[in-house]
N, C-alpha and C positions, 0 to 999 in steps of 0.2 A: 504493500500500500504506500502510495506517495502521500506524505502529510499534507502537501499543498492541495491535492485533489480532495482529500477529506475535508479540509477547511473550506474549499470552494463550494462543496456540496451544502454545507451548513450556511455559508454566506448567502447562497442563492435560495435558501429556504427548503432545502431537500431533507428527506428523512435518512438517518444514519442507521445502518444495521448493527446489531450487537457485535458481530465479528469485527467490523471496522472500528467501532468504539474500543473494543478490546485491544486491537493492534495499536491504536493511538495511545491508549493508556500504558501499554507495554513500552512504547517509545518514550513516554514521560519518565517511566521508572528507570529504563536503562540508559537514558541520555541521548538516544538517537533522534528524538524530537527536541528542537531548540526552544529556548524561552520565547523567541519571537513567534514561533508557530503556536505555542501554548497561548500566548497573548492574543494572536489573531483568532484562534478558535474560541477563546473566552468571549471576545468582543462579538463574534458572529452569534454565539449563544445569547449574549446579552440582548441583542437586537431581535433575533428570530426565535429564541426559546428552544426548548426541547420538549418532545412529547413525553407522556408518562412512560412509555416503553423505552424511549431513549434514556430517560433519567434513571430508570431501573438498571439498564445496561451499564451506564456510566458508574452508578453506585457499586454494582457488583464487580466491575472491572477494577475499580480503585480499592475495593475491599480485598480483592484477590491479588493485589500488587505486592503484598507482603504476607506475614503470618496471619492465619485465622486460628484463633484459640480453640482448643478441643477440650470440652468439659466432660467427656465420657467417663463413667465411673462415679460421678457425683449424682446421687439419687435425689435430686431436687430440681424443680424447674429453674432455668437460668434466665434471669430478668434484670433489667437495668432501667434507669431513668436518665433523661437528658433535659437540661434546662437551657434556654436561650440566654440566660444570664440576667442579673439584676443587682440591686443594691441591698445589702443585708440579707442576701439569699444564701443562707447556710443550711438549706433543706437537706442536702445530701448527707450531712453528718448525722442527722437523726433518722432520715428515711431508710438508708441502707440497713442499719441495725434493726429497725422496726420490721422491715420486710423479711430480713433473715430470721428474726425471732418468730415470724409467722410461717416459716417453712420454705422460703425462697433461697436460692443461691444468687448473690448479687455481686458480680465482678464489675465494679463501678470504675470506669476509666474516665477521669476528669481532666479539666484544663486549668491553666493559670489565668490570672486577671487579664482583662482586655479592655483598654480604655478606662471608662468610669466604673465598669462592673468588676466585682471581686471574683477571684478564682479559688475554687475548692482546694486545689493543690497548695496554694499559698497559705491557706488556713491550716491544712494538715501539717505543713512544714513548721508551724508554731509549736508542735508537740515534739519535745526533745527525743531524738533517736528514731523517730518514725520514718520509715523508708517509703518515700513516695514514688521511687523508680525501682521497684524490685525486679529481679529476673523472674522468668515465668514459673520456675519451681517454687519460689517464695510466694508469688501471687496465688498459685494454686493451693499452697499450704494454708494461706490465710482464709481462702474461700472454704476450704474443707473443714478447718478447725473452728472458724468463727461464723461462717455462713456468709460473710461479706468482706470485701476489701476495697478501699478507696485509694486508687493509684493514678499515675499519669501515663499517657500514651508513650510507648517505646518507639524507637526508630524503625522497628520491624513491623509495626502495624500501619497499614495503609500509607506506605511511603510516597505513592504517586500523589495522594492528596496533599501531603506536606509541600511538595514542589509546586503543584498546581495552585495551591492557595497563595504561596509566596509570590507567584507571578500575578495572580488576580489582585493581590493587595496593593501592587504598585502600578496597576493599569486600569483602575477605575471600573473593575468588573466584579467586585465583591457582591454587589446587591442583587445579582441574578438569583431568583427564587430557586430555579432548578439546580444551579451550581452550589448554592448554600445547602440545599437538600442532599445532594450527592456527597458534599464534604462532610456534613454532620453524620450521615448514615453510614458512609464507608468506614469511618472509625468505629462507630458503635457496633456495626455488624461484624467487624473483624474480631470483636471480643467474643464471638461465638454464641450470641444471644438467641434464645428461643422466643422471647417477647421483650417489648420495650414500651415504656410510657414516656411521653413528651410533656414537658412543662413549658409552654410557649407564652412568653410575657408580652404584654402590651402596656402602653402608658409612657409617661415622661421620663421614666428611668430605664426603659427597655431598649434593646437593640433596635426593635421595630416599634416605634411609638404608636403608629396608626393601627387601630383595631382591625380594620378590614385587611390591611397588608399582613399583619401578624396572623390573622385567621387563614389567609391564603397560604402562608408558609406552613401553618399547622396542618391544613388539609392535604397539602402536597407531600409533606413528610409522612403523614399517616398512609396516604395512598401508595407512595413509592416503597415504604418499608414493608407494607403488606404484600406489595407486588414482588418484593425481593424475598418473600417467604418468612418474614418475621412478624408475628402478631403484634400490632401496635395501635395504641390509642393516644389521645392528647387531651390535656386540660389547658384552657386559656385562663391565665391568671393575671391579676391586676398589679402593675408595677408603677402606679401613680404615687406611691409612697414606699419607703423602705419596708421590706417584709419583716425583718427582725428589728428589735429596738437597738441593735448594735450593728455597726458597720466598720469593718477592719479585718484583722486576721486573728490574733490571739483573743480579741474581745468577742469575736463571733464563735470561736471554739468554746470559750467560757459560757456564752449564751446557750450553745448546743448542749453542753454537759448539764447545765442547770435545767434545760428542757427535758432531757432524758431522765434525770433524777427526780423531776417534779419540783425542784426548788423555785423555778420561775418559768412560765410559758407565755410567750406573746400570743394573744388570741388569733390574730390573722395568720401567723406562722403555724400555729397548731392546726388551723383549718386546712391550710394548703398541704402541710406535711401528711396529715392523716388521709386526706382525700387522694393524694398521690399513692400512698401505701395501699389503700383500698383498690385503687385502679390497677396497681401491679398484681395484686392477688386475683383480680377478676380476669385480666388479660392473660395471666399465666394459668388460668382455669383451676386455681386452688379454691376459689369461691365463685358462685354463679350469680351473686347479686351484690351491687355496691354497698347496700345497707349492712349485710352480714359481714362483708369484708371490712367495712369501717369499724364495726364492733370488735372484730378480731384484732385489728390494728391498734385500737385504743387499749384493749386489754394487754397486748404485748408491751405497750408503752407504760401504762399505769402499774403493771405488775413488777416493773423493774427489769424484765427480761431483755428489753432492748438496750438498756444501759449496760447490762452484763455483756451483751454481744459487742457493743462498742469497745468496752474495756479489753475484751479478748482480742479483738481485731488490732487495737493499738499495741498490745503486748506481742502478738505474733509478728507484727511488722516492725518490731524493734523499739517501741516506745516503753514507757514505764509500766510495770505490772499494776501499780496502784494509781494510775492516772485519773480515773474517774473519781476516786476518793480524795485525791490530793491535787486536783488539776490547778487549783489556784496557786499552789506552791511551784508548779512546773511552768506555768505560762508567764511569759515576760510581761512586765508592766512598764509603762512610760513614766519618766520621772516627774512630769508635770501634768496636772489635770485642772480643769476649770469648768464651772457650770455656765451654760448659756442661758440667760434669763429672758423671759418674754418682755418685749419693750412696751407692751400695753395689754390691757385685759381684752378677752374675746375668745372666740373659738378658732381652732386651727382649721382654716378653710382650704388650704392646699399646700403641697410641698413640692418644690422643684427637686425631684429625686436625683436626677443626674448631677445636680450641684452638690448634693451630699456625697455622692461617689467621688466627685472631683476633689472635694475637701479631704477625703481619705487619701487620695493619690498625692495631693500636695503635702500632707503630713508625712509622707514616705511609705504609706501602706499600699501603694500601687506603683506602677512603673511609668515614667515619662518616656523612657527608651527601653527596648527589649532587654538590653544588658544590665539594666539597673537592678540593684539588690533591694529586697523588700525589708522594711522595718516591721516586724511582726507585732511589736508592742503598741504602736500608735493606733488610733481609731476614735470612734465616736460611740458613746453608749447613752442609754436613757432617752432615745429619740421618741418624741411624743407623736401619737397617731393623729390623722385627720379626724376632726369631730370633737377632740378633747377641749373642754372649757378651761381657760387659763386666767388666773389673776395676773396683774402686772407684777413682774419680778419672779414669776413661777418658772421652774426649770423646764426647758424644752429639750436639752441635750447636755451631755458632758463631753468635753474634748480631752483626749489623752495625747500629749505631744512631747517631743524631745527638747524643745526650747520655746522661749516666750514669743519669738517672731512667728514661728509656725502655729503656735496656739492662737495668736491673735488673728492671723490670716484665716484659719479654719473657723474661728468664732464668727467673724464677719460674714463668711460664706454661708454658714448655717443660718444666721439671722436673716440673710437675704433670701434664703431658700424657703423660709416659713412665711406663709401668708396668714395673717390673723385678722379676722373680721368679727363684727358684732353678732351676726346671725349664725345659727348652727347650720352647717352644710348637710347635703345628702351624702351619706357614706356608702360607697359601692361595696358589694360583696367581693371577697378576694378571688372567687372562682366565677368566671363569667359563662363558661360553656364547656361541655364535654364533646369531643369529636371522636367518632367511632370509625373503625375501618370498614 
C-alpha cells in the first residue's frame, strides 16, 4: 500500500477498508509512515470523518500495534472505567476498590494530568513507594491479590496511538471525535477488557464543555467499543463545579481515603462514584439491574471492604502496608495554608471550574510543560459547592502552597472563580444521562 494513495482516498471522501487501515497503522508503528503522512491523514479525517466501521478498524489496529493483556486464569469479569477528565475527579481511587470488592477484576490503566485536569497517576505517585509503572507480572499480581490495580500505560500498549497522538497534538487535529474515540479505546482495549464504563464530562471544567458535543463523543465511544467486541456503556456527568471538595494530588488521595473509610464523603462525588460502580456491575453482567447493583456497591463501601481492597492494592504495588490507617502521616503537606473567605454574603451561584484547575497547576500541582515535576503537597481543599449559602467572611476554600506568592496568586484565582449572588440557584444533578450500547 502506498501511504499517499491511502491518504488521497480519505481526502476525497472515500471509505477505507480494515486491511488498508491496518497497513497504515503498521506503518505508524514501524516508522515507514512519516509524520507528514500521519498529519495529512489526520487532517483528511478531521474534515471528512470516519464511518463507524472505519473507526472500529482504526481502534482495533492501534490496539493490536503492541501488547494486548491476557487475563486468562482470573475467575472474575474484567472491567474498567475511563473518564474524560475533570477537576477534583478522584473517582478512580474509590471506584476500583468498590468494584473489586463486588467481584470484578479491575486492571485500571490511567493517565497523568493534562492541562487544567488532574491525573490519576499523579495522585497515586503521592503514596510513598507505590509503583505506578509496574511490569506486567506485578500488574497481574496486584489484580489477582487485591482485585484491582491503578497503573499507567506502558510503552508496549498501543504504541501506534502514542505516535499518532503526538502528531495530532501539534497539527490542530486533536478535536476529531473519531480520532479521540480510537485513541481512548485503543489503550483501554489493549488492557484486555471484557467490559468498560465511560464517564464523559461536560461543563466549564470539562475537556468538552458543550453538552451536545460531549454527548456525541459518548455515543461514538459506546458504539465503537461495542463494535470492537467490548460491552460498554456511558454516564454523562456534570463538571460545572469540582467533583470532590479537594483539588490537587496528595489532598485528593486524602479525600479518597476519608471517603473509603467513611470519615468524610462529598455528596456529589458519592453519587457519581456509586453510580459508576453500579454501571460496571451491570455491564459486566454481575447484576441485571442498576438498582440492585447500586445497593451492592454501597454495601461494599459502607462495610469497609472497599477500603481493605484499596489498602491491599497499595501494599502489593509497593506502598505502605498501613497506608489506609496512617495515610495522613505518609502524605506530604505544604508548609503554608490559608482560608479563602467569601467577600460578601449570598449563595454560590456558579464556579469557573477550569480556573480552579489552573490554580492547582500554578501552585505546582500540575504541569506547565510535559517535563515539569509535580508538587504532590500543594492543592486546594474545602471547596464549597454551588447552592451553598454563605455569610460574609465564611470559608469557601483553603489553599495549600509552598510560598506566600503562590498562595496569594491561587487565592485571587479562587475568589475570581466563585460567583456569589443573593438568590439561590438551581442545582443540577451530577449525572445527566445514561447511554447504552
